[in-house]
VMD Tcl script that builds the backbone (N, CA, C; Angstrom):
set m [mol new atoms 537]
animate dup $m
set s [atomselect $m all]
$s set {name element resname resid chain x y z} {
  {N N UNK 1 A -16.802 8.560 7.718}
  {CA C UNK 1 A -16.977 7.001 7.956}
  {C C UNK 1 A -15.923 6.689 7.144}
  {N N UNK 2 A -15.401 5.601 7.739}
  {CA C UNK 2 A -15.080 4.668 6.907}
  {C C UNK 2 A -15.253 3.020 6.881}
  {N N UNK 3 A -15.068 2.572 5.616}
  {CA C UNK 3 A -15.639 1.630 5.179}
  {C C UNK 3 A -14.793 0.371 4.899}
  {N N UNK 4 A -13.902 -0.288 5.664}
  {CA C UNK 4 A -13.093 -1.546 4.936}
  {C C UNK 4 A -13.728 -2.739 4.773}
  {N N UNK 5 A -13.023 -3.248 4.037}
  {CA C UNK 5 A -13.709 -4.794 3.652}
  {C C UNK 5 A -12.564 -5.761 3.834}
  {N N UNK 6 A -12.861 -6.835 4.506}
  {CA C UNK 6 A -11.933 -8.053 4.855}
  {C C UNK 6 A -12.763 -9.231 4.601}
  {N N UNK 7 A -12.422 -10.074 3.919}
  {CA C UNK 7 A -12.998 -11.315 3.515}
  {C C UNK 7 A -12.352 -12.845 4.511}
  {N N UNK 8 A -11.198 -12.327 4.654}
  {CA C UNK 8 A -10.260 -13.023 5.545}
  {C C UNK 8 A -10.804 -13.249 7.129}
  {N N UNK 9 A -11.012 -14.383 7.453}
  {CA C UNK 9 A -11.531 -14.461 8.919}
  {C C UNK 9 A -10.678 -14.193 10.055}
  {N N UNK 10 A -9.483 -14.747 9.935}
  {CA C UNK 10 A -8.493 -14.190 11.136}
  {C C UNK 10 A -8.671 -12.771 11.045}
  {N N UNK 11 A -8.264 -12.116 9.899}
  {CA C UNK 11 A -7.857 -10.946 9.803}
  {C C UNK 11 A -9.031 -10.092 9.853}
  {N N UNK 12 A -10.324 -10.601 9.722}
  {CA C UNK 12 A -11.338 -9.778 10.168}
  {C C UNK 12 A -11.356 -9.633 11.440}
  {N N UNK 13 A -11.362 -10.786 12.172}
  {CA C UNK 13 A -11.199 -10.755 13.704}
  {C C UNK 13 A -10.518 -9.830 14.174}
  {N N UNK 14 A -9.228 -9.771 13.890}
  {CA C UNK 14 A -8.078 -8.988 14.254}
  {C C UNK 14 A -8.642 -7.449 13.900}
  {N N UNK 15 A -9.041 -6.941 12.861}
  {CA C UNK 15 A -9.433 -5.909 12.972}
  {C C UNK 15 A -10.884 -5.391 13.703}
  {N N UNK 16 A -11.622 -6.316 13.967}
  {CA C UNK 16 A -12.428 -5.905 14.996}
  {C C UNK 16 A -12.071 -5.505 16.008}
  {N N UNK 17 A -11.139 -6.466 16.622}
  {CA C UNK 17 A -10.368 -6.129 18.098}
  {C C UNK 17 A -9.835 -5.042 17.989}
  {N N UNK 18 A -8.982 -4.348 16.937}
  {CA C UNK 18 A -8.443 -3.195 16.920}
  {C C UNK 18 A -9.446 -2.150 17.043}
  {N N UNK 19 A -10.530 -2.490 16.423}
  {CA C UNK 19 A -11.502 -1.115 16.410}
  {C C UNK 19 A -12.167 -1.197 17.806}
  {N N UNK 20 A -12.535 -2.304 18.692}
  {CA C UNK 20 A -12.744 -2.133 19.799}
  {C C UNK 20 A -12.040 -1.639 20.648}
  {N N UNK 21 A -10.455 -1.899 20.711}
  {CA C UNK 21 A -9.370 -1.786 21.684}
  {C C UNK 21 A -9.477 -0.208 21.265}
  {N N UNK 22 A -9.398 0.212 20.440}
  {CA C UNK 22 A -9.412 1.573 19.735}
  {C C UNK 22 A -10.553 2.391 20.117}
  {N N UNK 23 A -11.608 2.060 20.325}
  {CA C UNK 23 A -13.005 2.526 20.548}
  {C C UNK 23 A -13.419 3.467 19.088}
  {N N UNK 24 A -13.258 2.611 18.092}
  {CA C UNK 24 A -13.619 3.558 16.789}
  {C C UNK 24 A -14.994 3.155 16.369}
  {N N UNK 25 A -15.800 4.237 16.580}
  {CA C UNK 25 A -17.184 3.839 16.404}
  {C C UNK 25 A -17.689 4.751 14.658}
  {N N UNK 26 A -16.526 5.121 14.310}
  {CA C UNK 26 A -16.891 5.447 12.528}
  {C C UNK 26 A -16.496 4.886 11.565}
  {N N UNK 27 A -15.986 3.560 11.887}
  {CA C UNK 27 A -15.758 2.519 11.008}
  {C C UNK 27 A -16.925 1.082 10.753}
  {N N UNK 28 A -17.270 1.275 9.792}
  {CA C UNK 28 A -18.254 -0.215 9.185}
  {C C UNK 28 A -17.457 -1.085 8.479}
  {N N UNK 29 A -17.367 -2.353 9.279}
  {CA C UNK 29 A -16.489 -3.424 8.400}
  {C C UNK 29 A -17.437 -4.297 7.831}
  {N N UNK 30 A -17.171 -4.613 6.477}
  {CA C UNK 30 A -17.732 -5.558 5.635}
  {C C UNK 30 A -16.804 -6.649 5.376}
  {N N UNK 31 A -17.543 -7.955 5.448}
  {CA C UNK 31 A -16.702 -8.971 5.226}
  {C C UNK 31 A -16.613 -9.407 3.677}
  {N N UNK 32 A -17.275 -8.666 2.799}
  {CA C UNK 32 A -17.173 -9.153 1.439}
  {C C UNK 32 A -15.569 -8.770 0.878}
  {N N UNK 33 A -15.564 -9.322 -0.331}
  {CA C UNK 33 A -14.268 -9.110 -1.114}
  {C C UNK 33 A -14.812 -8.186 -2.038}
  {N N UNK 34 A -14.023 -7.406 -2.471}
  {CA C UNK 34 A -14.348 -6.271 -3.507}
  {C C UNK 34 A -13.694 -6.627 -4.986}
  {N N UNK 35 A -14.542 -6.443 -5.842}
  {CA C UNK 35 A -14.304 -7.081 -7.010}
  {C C UNK 35 A -14.990 -6.561 -8.141}
  {N N UNK 36 A -15.131 -6.767 -9.392}
  {CA C UNK 36 A -15.670 -6.377 -10.784}
  {C C UNK 36 A -17.374 -6.914 -10.733}
  {N N UNK 37 A -17.369 -7.663 -9.909}
  {CA C UNK 37 A -19.351 -8.332 -10.006}
  {C C UNK 37 A -19.339 -8.897 -8.657}
  {N N UNK 38 A -20.976 -8.318 -8.227}
  {CA C UNK 38 A -21.265 -8.922 -6.982}
  {C C UNK 38 A -22.070 -10.372 -7.261}
  {N N UNK 39 A -21.718 -11.085 -6.324}
  {CA C UNK 39 A -22.165 -12.391 -5.842}
  {C C UNK 39 A -21.399 -13.300 -5.107}
  {N N UNK 40 A -20.838 -14.351 -5.519}
  {CA C UNK 40 A -19.894 -15.194 -4.479}
  {C C UNK 40 A -18.688 -15.617 -5.780}
  {N N UNK 41 A -17.475 -15.888 -4.775}
  {CA C UNK 41 A -16.310 -16.339 -5.444}
  {C C UNK 41 A -15.787 -17.212 -4.360}
  {N N UNK 42 A -14.617 -17.855 -5.089}
  {CA C UNK 42 A -13.806 -18.772 -4.257}
  {C C UNK 42 A -12.541 -17.807 -3.691}
  {N N UNK 43 A -12.430 -18.254 -2.494}
  {CA C UNK 43 A -11.503 -17.071 -1.888}
  {C C UNK 43 A -9.950 -18.250 -1.442}
  {N N UNK 44 A -8.947 -17.723 -2.138}
  {CA C UNK 44 A -7.791 -18.454 -1.372}
  {C C UNK 44 A -7.034 -18.096 -0.108}
  {N N UNK 45 A -7.209 -18.973 0.597}
  {CA C UNK 45 A -6.904 -18.233 1.880}
  {C C UNK 45 A -5.510 -19.067 2.274}
  {N N UNK 46 A -4.450 -17.989 2.439}
  {CA C UNK 46 A -3.178 -18.123 2.477}
  {C C UNK 46 A -2.534 -18.373 4.016}
  {N N UNK 47 A -1.495 -19.312 3.960}
  {CA C UNK 47 A -0.924 -19.440 5.416}
  {C C UNK 47 A -0.781 -17.991 5.968}
  {N N UNK 48 A -0.019 -17.273 4.988}
  {CA C UNK 48 A 0.254 -15.799 5.596}
  {C C UNK 48 A -1.185 -14.832 4.910}
  {N N UNK 49 A -1.862 -14.565 5.948}
  {CA C UNK 49 A -3.391 -13.848 5.434}
  {C C UNK 49 A -3.216 -12.598 4.585}
  {N N UNK 50 A -1.871 -12.192 4.795}
  {CA C UNK 50 A -1.746 -10.897 3.781}
  {C C UNK 50 A -1.873 -11.318 2.372}
  {N N UNK 51 A -1.653 -12.553 1.973}
  {CA C UNK 51 A -1.428 -12.976 0.692}
  {C C UNK 51 A -2.658 -13.814 0.082}
  {N N UNK 52 A -3.820 -13.926 0.991}
  {CA C UNK 52 A -4.833 -14.302 0.520}
  {C C UNK 52 A -5.766 -13.590 -0.686}
  {N N UNK 53 A -6.352 -14.307 -1.559}
  {CA C UNK 53 A -6.680 -13.624 -2.764}
  {C C UNK 53 A -7.875 -14.438 -3.433}
  {N N UNK 54 A -8.516 -13.759 -4.230}
  {CA C UNK 54 A -9.566 -14.110 -5.118}
  {C C UNK 54 A -9.008 -15.148 -6.019}
  {N N UNK 55 A -7.635 -15.313 -6.069}
  {CA C UNK 55 A -7.077 -16.205 -7.166}
  {C C UNK 55 A -5.887 -16.856 -6.696}
  {N N UNK 56 A -5.608 -17.777 -7.547}
  {CA C UNK 56 A -3.842 -18.505 -7.189}
  {C C UNK 56 A -2.879 -17.334 -8.314}
  {N N UNK 57 A -1.886 -17.166 -7.291}
  {CA C UNK 57 A -1.096 -16.011 -7.970}
  {C C UNK 57 A 0.204 -16.762 -8.134}
  {N N UNK 58 A 0.731 -16.024 -8.754}
  {CA C UNK 58 A 2.635 -16.343 -8.742}
  {C C UNK 58 A 3.214 -15.849 -7.658}
  {N N UNK 59 A 2.944 -15.305 -6.831}
  {CA C UNK 59 A 3.632 -14.741 -5.649}
  {C C UNK 59 A 4.112 -15.830 -4.820}
  {N N UNK 60 A 5.376 -15.955 -4.279}
  {CA C UNK 60 A 5.991 -17.096 -3.918}
  {C C UNK 60 A 5.292 -17.212 -2.071}
  {N N UNK 61 A 5.083 -16.277 -1.929}
  {CA C UNK 61 A 4.567 -15.898 -0.542}
  {C C UNK 61 A 2.890 -16.307 -0.132}
  {N N UNK 62 A 2.592 -16.609 -1.413}
  {CA C UNK 62 A 1.061 -17.368 -1.207}
  {C C UNK 62 A 1.212 -18.610 -1.006}
  {N N UNK 63 A 0.950 -19.303 0.108}
  {CA C UNK 63 A 0.595 -20.626 0.414}
  {C C UNK 63 A -0.639 -21.046 0.712}
  {N N UNK 64 A -1.627 -21.251 -0.027}
  {CA C UNK 64 A -2.874 -21.680 -0.093}
  {C C UNK 64 A -3.021 -22.949 1.095}
  {N N UNK 65 A -3.625 -22.590 2.120}
  {CA C UNK 65 A -4.197 -23.800 2.940}
  {C C UNK 65 A -5.728 -23.939 2.565}
  {N N UNK 66 A -6.280 -23.338 2.379}
  {CA C UNK 66 A -7.944 -23.956 2.168}
  {C C UNK 66 A -8.497 -22.624 0.996}
  {N N UNK 67 A -9.541 -23.099 0.125}
  {CA C UNK 67 A -10.356 -22.173 -0.484}
  {C C UNK 67 A -11.935 -22.237 0.055}
  {N N UNK 68 A -12.255 -20.966 -0.013}
  {CA C UNK 68 A -13.393 -20.730 0.906}
  {C C UNK 68 A -14.224 -19.569 0.273}
  {N N UNK 69 A -15.663 -20.056 0.032}
  {CA C UNK 69 A -16.824 -19.233 -0.499}
  {C C UNK 69 A -16.916 -17.830 0.210}
  {N N UNK 70 A -16.873 -16.765 -0.369}
  {CA C UNK 70 A -17.020 -15.452 -0.110}
  {C C UNK 70 A -18.068 -14.518 -0.859}
  {N N UNK 71 A -18.492 -13.985 -0.230}
  {CA C UNK 71 A -19.340 -12.753 -0.760}
  {C C UNK 71 A -18.464 -11.779 -1.357}
  {N N UNK 72 A -19.034 -11.247 -2.746}
  {CA C UNK 72 A -18.385 -9.899 -3.465}
  {C C UNK 72 A -19.322 -9.056 -3.462}
  {N N UNK 73 A -18.732 -7.811 -3.928}
  {CA C UNK 73 A -19.356 -6.571 -4.143}
  {C C UNK 73 A -18.695 -5.774 -4.831}
  {N N UNK 74 A -19.189 -4.787 -5.583}
  {CA C UNK 74 A -18.255 -3.702 -6.230}
  {C C UNK 74 A -18.345 -2.311 -5.169}
  {N N UNK 75 A -17.550 -1.525 -5.964}
  {CA C UNK 75 A -17.625 -0.336 -5.221}
  {C C UNK 75 A -18.817 0.177 -5.323}
  {N N UNK 76 A -19.187 0.455 -6.509}
  {CA C UNK 76 A -20.520 1.041 -7.307}
  {C C UNK 76 A -21.732 0.655 -6.652}
  {N N UNK 77 A -21.810 -0.737 -6.418}
  {CA C UNK 77 A -22.761 -1.329 -5.856}
  {C C UNK 77 A -23.055 -0.911 -4.160}
  {N N UNK 78 A -21.715 -1.065 -3.723}
  {CA C UNK 78 A -21.820 -1.057 -2.297}
  {C C UNK 78 A -22.302 0.688 -1.674}
  {N N UNK 79 A -21.555 1.569 -2.716}
  {CA C UNK 79 A -21.880 2.879 -2.424}
  {C C UNK 79 A -23.274 3.174 -3.078}
  {N N UNK 80 A -24.052 2.626 -3.888}
  {CA C UNK 80 A -25.569 2.714 -3.972}
  {C C UNK 80 A -26.039 2.182 -2.893}
  {N N UNK 81 A -26.006 0.823 -2.593}
  {CA C UNK 81 A -26.639 0.431 -1.489}
  {C C UNK 81 A -26.892 0.975 -0.073}
  {N N UNK 82 A -25.536 1.754 0.035}
  {CA C UNK 82 A -25.418 2.264 1.876}
  {C C UNK 82 A -25.774 3.865 1.371}
  {N N UNK 83 A -26.123 4.226 0.228}
  {CA C UNK 83 A -26.374 5.634 -0.134}
  {C C UNK 83 A -25.060 6.667 0.281}
  {N N UNK 84 A -24.203 6.121 -0.256}
  {CA C UNK 84 A -22.863 6.893 -0.068}
  {C C UNK 84 A -22.737 7.955 -1.316}
  {N N UNK 85 A -22.672 9.313 -1.166}
  {CA C UNK 85 A -22.657 9.803 -2.203}
  {C C UNK 85 A -21.190 10.747 -2.484}
  {N N UNK 86 A -20.349 10.466 -1.281}
  {CA C UNK 86 A -18.628 11.374 -1.455}
  {C C UNK 86 A -18.103 10.290 -1.239}
  {N N UNK 87 A -16.904 10.283 -1.986}
  {CA C UNK 87 A -15.856 9.701 -1.496}
  {C C UNK 87 A -14.530 9.999 -1.844}
  {N N UNK 88 A -13.625 10.333 -0.950}
  {CA C UNK 88 A -12.543 10.991 -0.679}
  {C C UNK 88 A -11.301 10.274 -0.845}
  {N N UNK 89 A -11.101 9.051 -0.413}
  {CA C UNK 89 A -9.949 8.309 -0.262}
  {C C UNK 89 A -10.218 6.540 -0.592}
  {N N UNK 90 A -9.706 5.571 -1.376}
  {CA C UNK 90 A -9.812 4.512 -1.425}
  {C C UNK 90 A -8.188 4.045 -1.163}
  {N N UNK 91 A -8.090 2.832 -0.476}
  {CA C UNK 91 A -6.916 1.970 -0.544}
  {C C UNK 91 A -7.091 0.610 -0.845}
  {N N UNK 92 A -6.675 0.396 -1.851}
  {CA C UNK 92 A -6.786 -1.174 -2.653}
  {C C UNK 92 A -5.590 -2.034 -2.365}
  {N N UNK 93 A -5.566 -3.017 -1.578}
  {CA C UNK 93 A -4.829 -3.890 -1.422}
  {C C UNK 93 A -5.210 -5.421 -1.793}
  {N N UNK 94 A -5.380 -6.142 -2.500}
  {CA C UNK 94 A -6.507 -7.260 -2.914}
  {C C UNK 94 A -5.340 -8.270 -3.550}
  {N N UNK 95 A -3.984 -8.091 -3.400}
  {CA C UNK 95 A -3.335 -8.918 -4.047}
  {C C UNK 95 A -3.454 -9.579 -5.024}
  {N N UNK 96 A -3.567 -8.896 -6.292}
  {CA C UNK 96 A -3.735 -8.974 -7.904}
  {C C UNK 96 A -5.057 -8.717 -8.399}
  {N N UNK 97 A -6.020 -8.530 -7.652}
  {CA C UNK 97 A -7.143 -7.932 -8.114}
  {C C UNK 97 A -7.614 -6.635 -8.383}
  {N N UNK 98 A -6.673 -6.120 -8.095}
  {CA C UNK 98 A -6.732 -4.263 -8.103}
  {C C UNK 98 A -7.547 -4.018 -9.542}
  {N N UNK 99 A -7.448 -4.679 -10.671}
  {CA C UNK 99 A -7.740 -4.413 -11.856}
  {C C UNK 99 A -9.443 -4.568 -11.768}
  {N N UNK 100 A -9.817 -5.594 -11.256}
  {CA C UNK 100 A -11.144 -5.913 -10.882}
  {C C UNK 100 A -11.963 -4.873 -9.838}
  {N N UNK 101 A -11.160 -4.377 -8.865}
  {CA C UNK 101 A -11.774 -3.381 -8.219}
  {C C UNK 101 A -12.061 -2.137 -8.926}
  {N N UNK 102 A -11.104 -1.672 -9.568}
  {CA C UNK 102 A -11.403 -0.505 -10.515}
  {C C UNK 102 A -12.444 -0.736 -11.362}
  {N N UNK 103 A -12.532 -1.900 -12.168}
  {CA C UNK 103 A -13.606 -2.295 -12.779}
  {C C UNK 103 A -14.920 -1.959 -12.361}
  {N N UNK 104 A -15.098 -2.362 -10.983}
  {CA C UNK 104 A -16.202 -2.306 -9.993}
  {C C UNK 104 A -16.707 -0.897 -9.854}
  {N N UNK 105 A -15.581 0.165 -10.157}
  {CA C UNK 105 A -15.782 1.393 -9.418}
  {C C UNK 105 A -16.199 2.310 -10.816}
  {N N UNK 106 A -16.624 1.864 -11.970}
  {CA C UNK 106 A -16.589 2.732 -13.062}
  {C C UNK 106 A -17.582 3.987 -12.984}
  {N N UNK 107 A -18.566 3.596 -12.177}
  {CA C UNK 107 A -19.326 4.901 -11.922}
  {C C UNK 107 A -18.895 5.927 -10.953}
  {N N UNK 108 A -17.996 5.343 -10.029}
  {CA C UNK 108 A -17.813 6.302 -9.170}
  {C C UNK 108 A -16.553 7.283 -9.915}
  {N N UNK 109 A -15.596 6.294 -10.627}
  {CA C UNK 109 A -14.364 6.961 -11.476}
  {C C UNK 109 A -15.017 8.124 -12.339}
  {N N UNK 110 A -16.277 7.712 -13.084}
  {CA C UNK 110 A -16.894 8.794 -14.226}
  {C C UNK 110 A -17.337 9.953 -13.593}
  {N N UNK 111 A -17.568 10.041 -12.263}
  {CA C UNK 111 A -18.143 11.111 -11.699}
  {C C UNK 111 A -17.531 11.642 -10.206}
  {N N UNK 112 A -16.396 11.140 -9.582}
  {CA C UNK 112 A -16.081 11.463 -8.535}
  {C C UNK 112 A -14.856 12.437 -8.750}
  {N N UNK 113 A -14.714 13.494 -8.005}
  {CA C UNK 113 A -14.141 14.803 -7.700}
  {C C UNK 113 A -13.222 14.784 -6.744}
  {N N UNK 114 A -11.943 15.019 -6.858}
  {CA C UNK 114 A -10.975 14.928 -5.636}
  {C C UNK 114 A -10.806 13.725 -4.908}
  {N N UNK 115 A -10.788 12.794 -5.806}
  {CA C UNK 115 A -10.395 11.176 -5.307}
  {C C UNK 115 A -8.845 10.889 -5.315}
  {N N UNK 116 A -8.857 10.075 -4.026}
  {CA C UNK 116 A -7.140 9.887 -4.213}
  {C C UNK 116 A -7.239 8.149 -4.093}
  {N N UNK 117 A -6.446 7.475 -4.511}
  {CA C UNK 117 A -6.516 6.128 -4.621}
  {C C UNK 117 A -5.278 5.688 -4.479}
  {N N UNK 118 A -4.942 4.820 -3.490}
  {CA C UNK 118 A -3.815 4.144 -3.161}
  {C C UNK 118 A -3.945 2.955 -3.416}
  {N N UNK 119 A -3.101 2.260 -4.012}
  {CA C UNK 119 A -3.114 0.876 -4.562}
  {C C UNK 119 A -2.021 0.149 -4.623}
  {N N UNK 120 A -1.538 -1.032 -4.882}
  {CA C UNK 120 A -0.425 -2.095 -4.996}
  {C C UNK 120 A -0.761 -2.539 -6.531}
  {N N UNK 121 A -0.079 -2.940 -7.169}
  {CA C UNK 121 A 0.345 -3.826 -8.462}
  {C C UNK 121 A 1.341 -4.058 -8.654}
  {N N UNK 122 A 1.143 -5.699 -8.571}
  {CA C UNK 122 A 2.362 -6.335 -8.969}
  {C C UNK 122 A 1.868 -7.410 -10.066}
  {N N UNK 123 A 3.061 -7.565 -10.849}
  {CA C UNK 123 A 3.227 -8.735 -11.811}
  {C C UNK 123 A 2.939 -9.899 -11.628}
  {N N UNK 124 A 3.490 -10.246 -10.422}
  {CA C UNK 124 A 3.589 -11.912 -9.406}
  {C C UNK 124 A 2.088 -11.995 -9.088}
  {N N UNK 125 A 1.467 -10.813 -8.736}
  {CA C UNK 125 A -0.039 -11.372 -8.368}
  {C C UNK 125 A -1.094 -11.103 -9.616}
  {N N UNK 126 A -1.125 -10.059 -10.353}
  {CA C UNK 126 A -1.504 -10.035 -11.448}
  {C C UNK 126 A -1.648 -10.713 -12.495}
  {N N UNK 127 A -0.923 -11.732 -12.661}
  {CA C UNK 127 A -0.664 -12.832 -13.514}
  {C C UNK 127 A -1.917 -13.706 -13.271}
  {N N UNK 128 A -2.192 -13.806 -12.201}
  {CA C UNK 128 A -3.186 -14.904 -11.538}
  {C C UNK 128 A -4.445 -14.313 -12.206}
  {N N UNK 129 A -4.944 -13.002 -12.413}
  {CA C UNK 129 A -6.038 -12.713 -12.724}
  {C C UNK 129 A -6.144 -12.310 -14.422}
  {N N UNK 130 A -5.110 -12.564 -15.056}
  {CA C UNK 130 A -4.944 -12.405 -16.433}
  {C C UNK 130 A -4.506 -11.308 -17.041}
  {N N UNK 131 A -3.754 -10.501 -16.462}
  {CA C UNK 131 A -3.252 -9.015 -16.913}
  {C C UNK 131 A -1.961 -8.809 -16.243}
  {N N UNK 132 A -1.251 -7.661 -16.892}
  {CA C UNK 132 A 0.004 -7.080 -16.535}
  {C C UNK 132 A -0.326 -5.472 -15.878}
  {N N UNK 133 A 0.482 -5.369 -15.321}
  {CA C UNK 133 A 0.493 -4.267 -14.539}
  {C C UNK 133 A 0.790 -3.092 -15.577}
  {N N UNK 134 A 1.867 -3.316 -16.107}
  {CA C UNK 134 A 1.735 -2.127 -17.525}
  {C C UNK 134 A 0.408 -1.719 -18.479}
  {N N UNK 135 A -0.352 -3.090 -18.753}
  {CA C UNK 135 A -1.383 -2.741 -19.352}
  {C C UNK 135 A -2.540 -2.171 -18.474}
  {N N UNK 136 A -2.457 -2.604 -17.005}
  {CA C UNK 136 A -3.730 -1.846 -15.894}
  {C C UNK 136 A -3.358 -0.496 -15.894}
  {N N UNK 137 A -1.901 -0.057 -15.802}
  {CA C UNK 137 A -1.689 1.526 -15.747}
  {C C UNK 137 A -2.126 2.102 -16.949}
  {N N UNK 138 A -2.088 1.374 -18.039}
  {CA C UNK 138 A -2.041 2.226 -19.162}
  {C C UNK 138 A -3.896 2.500 -19.334}
  {N N UNK 139 A -4.447 1.020 -18.657}
  {CA C UNK 139 A -5.825 1.507 -18.832}
  {C C UNK 139 A -6.483 2.682 -17.602}
  {N N UNK 140 A -5.776 3.026 -16.731}
  {CA C UNK 140 A -6.115 3.869 -15.918}
  {C C UNK 140 A -5.841 5.149 -16.377}
  {N N UNK 141 A -4.548 5.313 -16.903}
  {CA C UNK 141 A -4.491 6.755 -17.728}
  {C C UNK 141 A -5.501 6.773 -18.669}
  {N N UNK 142 A -5.922 5.915 -19.489}
  {CA C UNK 142 A -6.608 6.135 -20.456}
  {C C UNK 142 A -8.164 6.858 -20.158}
  {N N UNK 143 A -8.517 6.080 -18.612}
  {CA C UNK 143 A -9.557 6.394 -17.922}
  {C C UNK 143 A -9.648 8.000 -17.507}
  {N N UNK 144 A -8.548 8.822 -17.501}
  {CA C UNK 144 A -8.142 10.050 -16.998}
  {C C UNK 144 A -7.704 10.319 -15.477}
  {N N UNK 145 A -7.170 9.138 -15.110}
  {CA C UNK 145 A -6.515 9.178 -13.649}
  {C C UNK 145 A -4.868 9.758 -13.805}
  {N N UNK 146 A -4.922 10.520 -12.794}
  {CA C UNK 146 A -3.318 10.785 -13.018}
  {C C UNK 146 A -2.482 9.878 -11.868}
  {N N UNK 147 A -1.387 9.272 -12.438}
  {CA C UNK 147 A -0.890 8.036 -11.801}
  {C C UNK 147 A 0.475 8.883 -11.008}
  {N N UNK 148 A 0.545 8.427 -9.988}
  {CA C UNK 148 A 2.202 8.395 -9.441}
  {C C UNK 148 A 2.558 7.272 -8.725}
  {N N UNK 149 A 4.037 6.728 -8.700}
  {CA C UNK 149 A 4.151 6.005 -7.960}
  {C C UNK 149 A 5.031 6.321 -6.441}
  {N N UNK 150 A 5.097 5.678 -5.557}
  {CA C UNK 150 A 5.815 5.771 -4.383}
  {C C UNK 150 A 7.328 5.780 -4.330}
  {N N UNK 151 A 7.962 6.728 -4.345}
  {CA C UNK 151 A 9.452 6.601 -4.046}
  {C C UNK 151 A 10.024 5.778 -3.008}
  {N N UNK 152 A 11.271 5.473 -2.969}
  {CA C UNK 152 A 11.796 5.107 -1.277}
  {C C UNK 152 A 11.455 5.913 -0.306}
  {N N UNK 153 A 11.673 7.068 -0.490}
  {CA C UNK 153 A 11.154 8.108 0.824}
  {C C UNK 153 A 9.851 8.365 0.904}
  {N N UNK 154 A 9.053 7.751 0.164}
  {CA C UNK 154 A 7.269 8.009 0.174}
  {C C UNK 154 A 7.002 9.197 -0.674}
  {N N UNK 155 A 7.883 9.801 -1.606}
  {CA C UNK 155 A 7.530 10.908 -2.138}
  {C C UNK 155 A 6.587 10.438 -3.505}
  {N N UNK 156 A 6.166 11.168 -3.961}
  {CA C UNK 156 A 5.452 10.787 -5.329}
  {C C UNK 156 A 5.960 10.989 -6.578}
  {N N UNK 157 A 5.960 10.348 -7.299}
  {CA C UNK 157 A 6.665 10.506 -8.601}
  {C C UNK 157 A 5.927 10.294 -9.625}
  {N N UNK 158 A 5.770 11.342 -10.759}
  {CA C UNK 158 A 4.773 11.145 -11.550}
  {C C UNK 158 A 4.969 9.923 -12.543}
  {N N UNK 159 A 4.037 9.199 -12.961}
  {CA C UNK 159 A 4.166 8.212 -14.003}
  {C C UNK 159 A 4.140 8.791 -15.341}
  {N N UNK 160 A 4.895 8.806 -15.753}
  {CA C UNK 160 A 5.111 9.619 -17.251}
  {C C UNK 160 A 5.381 8.396 -18.071}
  {N N UNK 161 A 6.194 7.439 -18.235}
  {CA C UNK 161 A 6.935 6.685 -19.106}
  {C C UNK 161 A 6.212 5.363 -18.543}
  {N N UNK 162 A 5.169 4.763 -19.277}
  {CA C UNK 162 A 4.588 3.362 -18.961}
  {C C UNK 162 A 5.537 2.190 -19.133}
  {N N UNK 163 A 6.331 2.460 -20.005}
  {CA C UNK 163 A 7.594 1.353 -20.146}
  {C C UNK 163 A 8.581 0.881 -19.406}
  {N N UNK 164 A 8.535 1.893 -18.274}
  {CA C UNK 164 A 9.414 1.347 -17.565}
  {C C UNK 164 A 9.273 -0.076 -16.701}
  {N N UNK 165 A 10.353 -0.588 -16.917}
  {CA C UNK 165 A 10.363 -2.110 -16.638}
  {C C UNK 165 A 10.239 -2.303 -15.114}
  {N N UNK 166 A 10.436 -1.328 -14.131}
  {CA C UNK 166 A 10.382 -1.577 -12.702}
  {C C UNK 166 A 8.920 -1.847 -12.129}
  {N N UNK 167 A 8.072 -1.254 -12.946}
  {CA C UNK 167 A 6.538 -1.001 -12.785}
  {C C UNK 167 A 5.954 -2.413 -12.459}
  {N N UNK 168 A 5.609 -2.739 -11.476}
  {CA C UNK 168 A 4.887 -4.124 -11.422}
  {C C UNK 168 A 5.714 -5.112 -10.904}
  {N N UNK 169 A 7.220 -5.020 -10.784}
  {CA C UNK 169 A 8.333 -5.774 -10.091}
  {C C UNK 169 A 8.894 -4.881 -8.702}
  {N N UNK 170 A 9.793 -4.190 -9.217}
  {CA C UNK 170 A 10.456 -3.396 -8.267}
  {C C UNK 170 A 9.755 -2.457 -7.279}
  {N N UNK 171 A 8.645 -1.536 -8.523}
  {CA C UNK 171 A 7.713 -0.388 -8.374}
  {C C UNK 171 A 6.505 -0.910 -8.189}
  {N N UNK 172 A 5.745 -1.103 -6.884}
  {CA C UNK 172 A 4.331 -1.710 -7.011}
  {C C UNK 172 A 3.242 -0.854 -6.190}
  {N N UNK 173 A 3.695 0.034 -5.648}
  {CA C UNK 173 A 2.733 0.975 -4.931}
  {C C UNK 173 A 2.451 2.330 -5.792}
  {N N UNK 174 A 1.316 2.460 -5.943}
  {CA C UNK 174 A 0.683 3.931 -6.875}
  {C C UNK 174 A -0.063 4.716 -6.334}
  {N N UNK 175 A -0.421 5.790 -6.649}
  {CA C UNK 175 A -1.214 6.476 -6.235}
  {C C UNK 175 A -2.089 7.131 -7.744}
  {N N UNK 176 A -3.313 6.997 -7.473}
  {CA C UNK 176 A -4.326 7.663 -8.756}
  {C C UNK 176 A -5.179 8.555 -8.308}
  {N N UNK 177 A -5.084 9.573 -9.186}
  {CA C UNK 177 A -5.852 10.702 -8.658}
  {C C UNK 177 A -7.115 11.304 -9.427}
  {N N UNK 178 A -8.067 11.584 -9.171}
  {CA C UNK 178 A -9.170 12.490 -10.033}
  {C C UNK 178 A -9.118 13.839 -9.635}
  {N N UNK 179 A -8.983 14.676 -10.320}
  {CA C UNK 179 A -9.291 16.113 -9.975}
  {C C UNK 179 A -10.811 16.783 -9.451}
}
mol reanalyze $m
mol bondsrecalc $m
mol representation Tube
mol addrep $m
């Protein structure tokens, strides 16, 4: 089973249409935003839906057309609510809120085995949430996650030196794994 989350109205409709067109019945779409707490939050709807976020970011591509209230959930609460006991893969692309998604998955991260997480982390977006990519990557390493970044040819390069000034700027696609 696959469980995508899409709080954007237009993007959610496009995803539903894609699922119908491709007759994918193993996908359950949630219209919640994933964060570090469940409840409600304001959602910045950007003209380019790919730049919509739970915050105003510093990314020049984010041109907010409106703010809309959305429901939020955490990964941990979602997994508990739907009795999902095994997770193999998570993809996170939440325009700066990546740190919050990880915070809302602490229970999963403390118990999961053979988990791979593909995520973006950009300083332009993270600044709107009050953190830097360097500090975020350091937190993930301290939690026991093995980190890699994607090279131009999509190969995985281990993240050994967190002081690399390209992290969060030119390099923003990462993979975290738990053995």
